[in-house]
ZAMARGU-4260 file (C-alpha; in steps of 0.2 Angstrom, whole numbers, plus 5000, padded with zeros to 4 digits):
<rodrens>
0) 5141/5049/4882 | 5149/5045/4899 | 5140/5039/4914 | 5143/5056/4922 | 5134/5065/4908
5) 5120/5053/4908 | 5118/5054/4927 | 5117/5073/4926 | 5106/5074/4911 | 5093/5064/4921
10) 5093/5075/4936 | 5093/5091/4925 | 5078/5084/4915 | 5068/5082/4931 | 5073/5098/4939
15) 5066/5107/4924 | 5050/5097/4928 | 5049/5105/4945 | 5058/5091/4955 | 5069/5095/4970
20) 5086/5086/4967 | 5090/5076/4983 | 5107/5069/4987 | 5109/5050/4989 | 5106/5044/5007
25) 5117/5032/5016 | 5118/5013/5011 | 5113/5010/5029 | 5095/5014/5030 | 5085/5020/5045
30) 5072/5006/5043 | 5078/4992/5055 | 5069/4978/5045 | 5082/4979/5031 | 5101/4979/5031
35) 5104/4990/5017 | 5097/5003/5006 | 5090/4993/4991 | 5080/5007/4982 | 5079/5025/4979
40) 5062/5027/4987 | 5068/5021/5004 | 5074/5038/5011 | 5057/5045/5005 | 5046/5030/5012
45) 5037/5040/5026 | 5032/5054/5013 | 5022/5041/5003 | 5012/5038/5019 | 5007/5056/5021
50) 5021/5064/5031 | 5025/5081/5024 | 5041/5081/5013 | 5053/5094/5017 | 5058/5094/4999
55) 5041/5097/4992 | 5030/5085/4983 | 5041/5081/4968 | 5059/5075/4970 | 5072/5066/4960
60) 5089/5058/4965 | 5103/5046/4960 | 5103/5034/4975 | 5117/5022/4980 | 5109/5004/4982
65) 5116/4988/4987 | 5107/4971/4984 | 5112/4953/4987 | 5096/4945/4980 | 5105/4943/4963
70) 5122/4939/4969 | 5122/4922/4960 | 5118/4930/4944 | 5132/4942/4944 | 5144/4938/4930
75) 5131/4939/4916 | 5128/4955/4906 | 5117/4965/4918 | 5116/4959/4936 | 5126/4968/4950
80) 5126/4970/4969 | 5130/4989/4969 | 5120/5000/4958 | 5116/5018/4956 | 5097/5020/4954
85) 5090/5036/4945 | 5073/5040/4951 | 5059/5053/4951 | 5046/5053/4965 | 5029/5061/4968
90) 5020/5062/4985 | 5003/5066/4979 | 5008/5078/4965 | 5006/5068/4949 | 5002/5050/4944
95) 5003/5039/4929 | 5000/5051/4915 | 5015/5062/4918 | 5026/5048/4924 | 5024/5038/4908
100) 5025/5054/4897 | 5041/5060/4905 | 5049/5043/4905 | 5045/5042/4886 | 5051/5060/4883
105) 5068/5057/4892 | 5071/5040/4884 | 5065/5044/4866 | 5069/5062/4865 | 5083/5067/4877
110) 5093/5051/4874 | 5087/5047/4857 | 5084/5028/4861 | 5071/5017/4854 | 5060/5007/4866
115) 5060/4988/4863 | 5044/4986/4872 | 5035/4990/4889 | 5025/4980/4901 | 5010/4984/4912
120) 5001/4975/4926 | 4989/4961/4920 | 4979/4961/4936 | 4974/4948/4948 | 4960/4944/4961
125) 4966/4958/4972 | 4972/4971/4960 | 4963/4976/4944 | 4973/4976/4927 | 4982/4993/4924
130) 4972/4998/4909 | 4976/5017/4912 | 4995/5014/4909 | 4991/5004/4894 | 4981/5018/4886
135) 4994/5031/4890 | 5007/5021/4881 | 4996/5018/4866 | 4993/5037/4865 | 5011/5040/4865
140) 5013/5029/4849 | 5019/5013/4857 | 5010/4999/4847 | 4999/4986/4856 | 5011/4973/4850
145) 5025/4981/4861 | 5014/4982/4877 | 5016/4966/4887 | 5004/4962/4901 | 5013/4954/4916
150) 5008/4946/4932 | 5011/4951/4950 | 5028/4943/4951 | 5035/4955/4937 | 5024/4970/4938
155) 5020/4974/4956 | 5033/4981/4967 | 5036/4983/4985 | 5036/4986/4999 | 5053/4988/5005
160) 5055/4980/5022 | 5041/4970/5030 | 5027/4983/5026 | 5024/4999/5017 | 5018/5007/5001
165) 5017/4997/4985 | 5008/4996/4968 | 5007/4990/4950 | 5022/4995/4939 | 5025/4998/4921
170) 5043/4994/4915 | 5053/5000/4900 | 5064/4988/4890 | 5079/4994/4880 | 5090/4982/4870
175) 5081/4967/4879 | 5085/4974/4896 | 5073/4980/4909 | 5080/4997/4912 | 5066/5008/4920
180) 5053/5003/4932 | 5039/5015/4935 | 5030/5011/4951 | 5012/5018/4955 | 5010/5017/4974
185) 4992/5015/4977 | 4992/5002/4991 | 4999/4999/5008 | 5004/4981/5012 | 5004/4976/5030
190) 5015/4963/5038 | 5002/4950/5035 | 5002/4954/5016 | 4985/4963/5017 | 4983/4977/5004
195) 4973/4993/5008 | 4971/5008/4997 | 4983/5023/5001 | 4975/5040/5005 | 4988/5048/4994
200) 4994/5041/4978 | 5012/5041/4974 | 5025/5038/4961 | 5042/5029/4963 | 5053/5026/4948
205) 5070/5017/4947 | 5082/5016/4933 | 5099/5007/4934 | 5112/5019/4928 | 5123/5005/4924
210) 5111/4997/4912 | 5106/5014/4905 | 5125/5017/4902 | 5127/5000/4893 | 5113/5005/4881
215) 5118/5023/4878 | 5137/5018/4876 | 5131/5003/4864 | 5140/4990/4875 | 5137/4971/4876
220) 5136/4972/4895 | 5137/4984/4910 | 5155/4978/4913 | 5161/4986/4897 | 5154/5004/4902
225) 5166/5017/4909 | 5159/5013/4926 | 5169/4996/4925 | 5182/4999/4911 | 5197/5003/4922
230) 5193/4989/4935 | 5192/4976/4921 | 5208/4982/4913 | 5218/4981/4929 | 5212/4963/4932
235) 5218/4959/4914 | 5235/4965/4918 | 5235/4956/4935 | 5230/4940/4928 | 5239/4941/4911
240) 5223/4936/4902 | 5213/4947/4890 | 5195/4950/4894 | 5183/4942/4882 | 5165/4948/4880
245) 5157/4931/4883 | 5147/4927/4899 | 5149/4909/4896 | 5168/4910/4896 | 5175/4907/4913
250) 5188/4921/4914 | 5174/4933/4909 | 5163/4928/4923 | 5178/4929/4935 | 5183/4946/4930
255) 5165/4952/4931 | 5161/4945/4948 | 5178/4951/4956 | 5175/4969/4949 | 5157/4969/4955
260) 5161/4963/4973 | 5176/4975/4975 | 5166/4989/4970 | 5152/4985/4983 | 5165/4982/4996
265) 5172/4999/4994 | 5155/5007/4996 | 5151/4997/5011 | 5168/5001/5019 | 5165/5019/5015
270) 5150/5018/5027 | 5160/5012/5041 | 5156/4993/5039 | 5170/4981/5045 | 5171/4963/5040
275) 5163/4952/5054 | 5153/4936/5055 | 5136/4944/5058 | 5124/4955/5048 | 5132/4969/5038
280) 5149/4964/5043 | 5146/4947/5036 | 5140/4954/5020 | 5156/4964/5016 | 5167/4949/5022
285) 5157/4937/5010 | 5160/4949/4996 | 5178/4951/4998 | 5181/4932/5001 | 5171/4928/4986
290) 5182/4940/4976 | 5198/4932/4983 | 5191/4914/4979 | 5187/4919/4961 | 5205/4926/4960
295) 5210/4908/4963 | 5198/4900/4950 | 5206/4907/4935 | 5220/4900/4925 | 5233/4911/4935
300) 5231/4912/4954 | 5231/4931/4959 | 5237/4936/4976 | 5236/4953/4985 | 5226/4960/4970
305) 5211/4969/4978 | 5220/4985/4983 | 5223/4991/4965 | 5205/4987/4960 | 5198/4996/4975
310) 5209/5011/4970 | 5201/5010/4953 | 5184/5011/4961 | 5188/5026/4971 | 5195/5035/4956
315) 5179/5032/4946 | 5167/5038/4960 | 5178/5051/4969 | 5169/5066/4961 | 5151/5059/4963
320) 5153/5052/4980 | 5167/5062/4989 | 5165/5050/5004 | 5175/5036/4995 | 5189/5048/4992
325) 5189/5056/5010 | 5189/5039/5018 | 5201/5031/5006 | 5214/5026/5019 | 5201/5017/5030
330) 5193/5008/5015 | 5210/5001/5008 | 5215/4996/5026 | 5199/4987/5029 | 5201/4978/5012
335) 5219/4974/5014 | 5217/4967/5032 | 5203/4955/5026 | 5213/4949/5011 | 5228/4945/5022
340) 5217/4936/5035 | 5207/4926/5022 | 5223/4920/5012 | 5227/4909/5028 | 5209/4902/5029
345) 5209/4899/5010 | 5224/4888/5011 | 5216/4877/5023 | 5200/4877/5014 | 5209/4872/4998
350) 5216/4857/5007 | 5199/4851/5013 | 5192/4853/4995 | 5206/4842/4988 | 5202/4829/5002
355) 5183/4830/4997 | 5187/4828/4979 | 5198/4813/4982 | 5185/4805/4992 | 5172/4808/4979
360) 5182/4802/4965 | 5184/4785/4973 | 5166/4783/4974 | 5154/4775/4962 | 5146/4789/4951
365) 5128/4789/4955 | 5114/4801/4961 | 5116/4798/4979 | 5135/4801/4979 | 5133/4816/4969
370) 5121/4823/4982 | 5133/4819/4996 | 5147/4829/4986 | 5135/4843/4984 | 5131/4843/5003
375) 5150/4843/5007 | 5155/4856/4995 | 5141/4868/5000 | 5145/4865/5019 | 5163/4870/5015
380) 5157/4886/5005 | 5147/4891/5021 | 5160/4887/5034 | 5177/4891/5025 | 5171/4903/5011
385) 5177/4891/4997 | 5165/4893/4983 | 5156/4878/4975 | 5163/4885/4958 | 5180/4878/4963
390) 5173/4861/4964 | 5164/4864/4947 | 5181/4868/4939 | 5189/4852/4946 | 5174/4842/4941
395) 5173/4848/4923 | 5187/4836/4918 | 5177/4821/4924 | 5161/4828/4916 | 5170/4831/4899
400) 5177/4813/4900 | 5161/4803/4904 | 5143/4805/4907 | 5140/4809/4926 | 5128/4820/4936
405) 5133/4838/4932 | 5116/4844/4931 | 5110/4835/4946 | 5125/4842/4956 | 5121/4860/4951
410) 5102/4856/4955 | 5107/4850/4972 | 5118/4865/4976 | 5103/4877/4970 | 5091/4867/4982
415) 5104/4869/4997 | 5106/4888/4993 | 5088/4891/4992 | 5085/4882/5008 | 5099/4892/5017
420) 5091/4908/5010 | 5074/4903/5017 | 5081/4899/5034 | 5090/4916/5034 | 5074/4925/5029
425) 5064/4917/5042 | 5077/4922/5055 | 5076/4940/5049 | 5057/4939/5050 | 5058/4932/5067
430) 5070/4946/5072 | 5060/4960/5066 | 5043/4952/5066 | 5036/4964/5080 | 5030/4980/5071
435) 5018/4993/5077 | 5017/5003/5093 | 5026/4992/5105 | 5040/4988/5093 | 5041/5007/5089
440) 5043/5011/5107 | 5057/4998/5110 | 5066/5005/5094 | 5064/5023/5101 | 5071/5018/5118
445) 5086/5009/5110 | 5090/5023/5098 | 5090/5035/5113 | 5101/5023/5123 | 5113/5022/5109
450) 5116/5041/5109 | 5119/5041/5128 | 5131/5027/5126 | 5141/5036/5112 | 5142/5052/5123
455) 5147/5042/5138 | 5161/5033/5128 | 5168/5049/5122 | 5168/5057/5140 | 5176/5042/5148
460) 5188/5036/5134 | 5191/5053/5125 | 5184/5062/5110 | 5194/5052/5098 | 5180/5039/5100
465) 5170/5038/5084 | 5154/5028/5080 | 5159/5015/5067 | 5142/5006/5066 | 5127/5001/5076
470) 5112/4989/5075 | 5096/4987/5085 | 5085/4972/5087 | 5070/4971/5099 | 5081/4963/5112
475) 5097/4973/5112 | 5108/4987/5105 | 5125/4984/5097 | 5137/4999/5095 | 5154/4998/5086
480) 5167/5012/5090 | 5185/5016/5086 | 5197/5012/5100 | 5214/5004/5100 | 5212/4992/5115
485) 5201/4981/5126 | 5191/4992/5139 | 5195/4988/5157 | 5181/4982/5169 | 5182/4999/5177
490) 5180/5008/5161 | 5165/4997/5157 | 5157/5000/5174 | 5160/5019/5172 | 5152/5020/5155
495) 5137/5010/5161 | 5136/5021/5176 | 5136/5037/5167 | 5123/5031/5155 | 5112/5026/5170
500) 5115/5043/5178 | 5109/5052/5163 | 5093/5041/5163 | 5089/5045/5181 | 5091/5063/5178
505) 5076/5062/5167 | 5083/5073/5154 | 5073/5080/5139 | 5077/5073/5122 | 5075/5088/5111
510) 5073/5087/5092 | 5077/5101/5081 | 5076/5103/5062 | 5090/5113/5054 | 5102/5114/5039
515) 5117/5102/5039 | 5129/5117/5040 | 5120/5124/5055 | 5121/5107/5064 | 5139/5106/5062
520) 5141/5124/5069 | 5132/5118/5085 | 5144/5103/5085 | 5131/5089/5082 | 5140/5073/5079
525) 5138/5065/5061 | 5150/5052/5055 | 5141/5041/5042 | 5133/5053/5029 | 5142/5066/5019
530) 5127/5071/5009 | 5111/5077/5017 | 5095/5084/5013 | 5093/5103/5015 | 5085/5100/5032
535) 5090/5086/5045 | 5085/5081/5062 | 5097/5085/5077 | 5093/5076/5094 | 5100/5084/5109
540) 5100/5077/5127 | 5103/5092/5138 | 5122/5097/5136 | 5127/5078/5136 | 5123/5072/5118
545) 5120/5080/5102 | 5119/5070/5086 | 5111/5070/5068 | 5099/5056/5067 | 5084/5050/5057
550) 5078/5037/5069 | 5064/5037/5083 | 5068/5043/5100 | 5059/5044/5117 | 5054/5061/5125
555) 5063/5059/5141 | 5078/5048/5146 | 5069/5042/5162 | 5058/5031/5149 | 5073/5020/5146
560) 5074/5010/5163 | 5091/5003/5167 | 5105/5002/5155 | 5116/4986/5156 | 5132/4982/5145
565) 5132/4963/5143 | 5147/4962/5132 | 5163/4971/5126 | 5173/4964/5112 | 5184/4967/5097
570) 5175/4970/5080 | 5191/4972/5069 | 5207/4981/5069 | 5205/4996/5080 | 5187/4993/5082
575) 5178/4988/5098 | 5160/4982/5100 | 5148/4984/5115 | 5131/4975/5116 | 5119/4982/5129
580) 5101/4980/5135 | 5088/4990/5143 | 5080/4981/5159
</rodrens>
C-alpha cells in the first residue's frame, strides 16, 4: 500500500465518522510565538478554546509539519524534520472513548496491523492518572501487560507556543515505533506553566504518515518507504555507493540526513522562505548547508548535487501539495543559489578545520585538550557551517589506533549544543514573553501596518511586488518582498509617507468571512497558501488594501500612530527587506 493510499484511507475513514476533511495549513503559523507549524492542531488551536469552528465540531486533516527538535537524531530509522501528520480532532463533540475505539478500529481492522503496546498517563501531583483510557483499552482486548503507564515527559502533550490547550495522552506503538499520539485536551496551561481545566474538552491526535508507511510497507525505516525511495536512489547514483540499511553505517546516515534536509528545504522554500542569517531564513540555510556538508563527509565528495534531489521531492508530492510544483522554478533557484554561495564558504571552513586538527594532533591527548578541541570545532560549526561530524571522521583514525577521549569529546559537544539551544530558547521567550491584552494589541497594530506597507509598496513600485515573507516582534515588523534593486531614498520616503497618510485618514479595517474563490474574485491578495478552509478572513482597508489573513487587526488605521521605516536591505537574490516600527 503506497503512502498516497494510506493517507487517503485515513481521511476517508474519519469522513465516514462525521469529520470534515480540512486541507493542510501553511508551514508558517499565525501564532507569532512559534516559527513553524509543528502539529496538526495548530490551525485549530482557537477552536479548542471555545471559538466556534467554521468546519463543525469534528475535523480531520493531513498537516505539513516542520520540526528541528529532533534534528540531531535524523539519520536513525524514524526521526525527520519534515513530516505529514494525520490527525482527527474534536472541539467538544467526543472524547476518550470514541477516540481510542476509532484509533483501534483504523489500525487493527482497516490496516490489519497488530498493536505492540499502548501507553497511558500515570499521573502526578497536578494531574490524576488516566484510568479511563486504561479501561477503554482493556475493554478492546488489549491485555494489561501491553498497557504501559508513563510519566508527564512521555504522556502529556502541549501546549504549542508559550500557552494553550494541553492534556494527557495515550500512545500507540507499532513495530516498536510510537506511531499515533492521542491527546485529550482537558487543561489550559498559561505562560507560567499553571494548569486550569478547560470549559470544553477536546481531542487532538497526531500520527506520522512516514512512520505508519514504514510499518504498512514492512520497511526497516521511514527512508525505505515510497516517500524517500527515489531520493535515496538518486543519492546512490550521485555518490557511486549503494545504500545499506544500517543506521550505524556512515553512508547510510549521510544519505538519510541529506534526503531529509533537502525535502524540508523544498517545503520551506515553497512557502516563500529564503536563506538568511535570522529566524526562518536561518533554518532553511542551516538545512541546506548541513546537507552540503554531509555531501563532503562520505567517501566521495559530491558537488552541485541538491537540484536533482529537490526535483525528486517535487515529483513525490506534486499531486498532494500542488504548491511545490507551481513554485518549482523558485524553489530550485533558492536551493541552487545557496549551494553555489556555500561552496565558497565551505572551502574556507575546511581549511580552518585542517588547521584546528593539526593544532590538536600536536597536543598531549588529555581531557583538557579534548575539551578545547570540542570548543573550537563547535565554534566552527556555528560560524562556518562546518559540522562536527567532519572532525569526528578525521578523528576516527586516532581513536581506532589508540585509546583517547572519543566519548568525552562527544559529551562536550552535546553540552555545548544543549547550552546553545537553551540560550536560543531563552532569547525566543524574551522576544515573545509578552502575552495578553497589551501584546495582542501590539500584534494587531503591526499586522495592520504590514497590510498598509504591502499596499504602499505595490502602489509606489508597481504591482509586480509580491510579499515573500514577514515577521512581527513586539518591537518591529519585518517585510520581505520581490523587487530587483535597492530602493532609492525618495522611494522609501514616498512609501513611508503613503502609509502615514492612510493612518491619518482614520480608515476602517473591515473583516469579511467568505469562500476562497469569492476572495479571489474581489481581488484579495493571497501569496502563501494554496489550500484554504472553506471560509477565510479577508481584511479590507478602504479601497487601498485587501488581503486574506488570519492574524489580529485593529478597527481603524488611526490606532497605529506614526509609521517609520528604519532599514531597507537585501534579503536574497531579487528580494528586498524592510524593517519598520510604530512610534
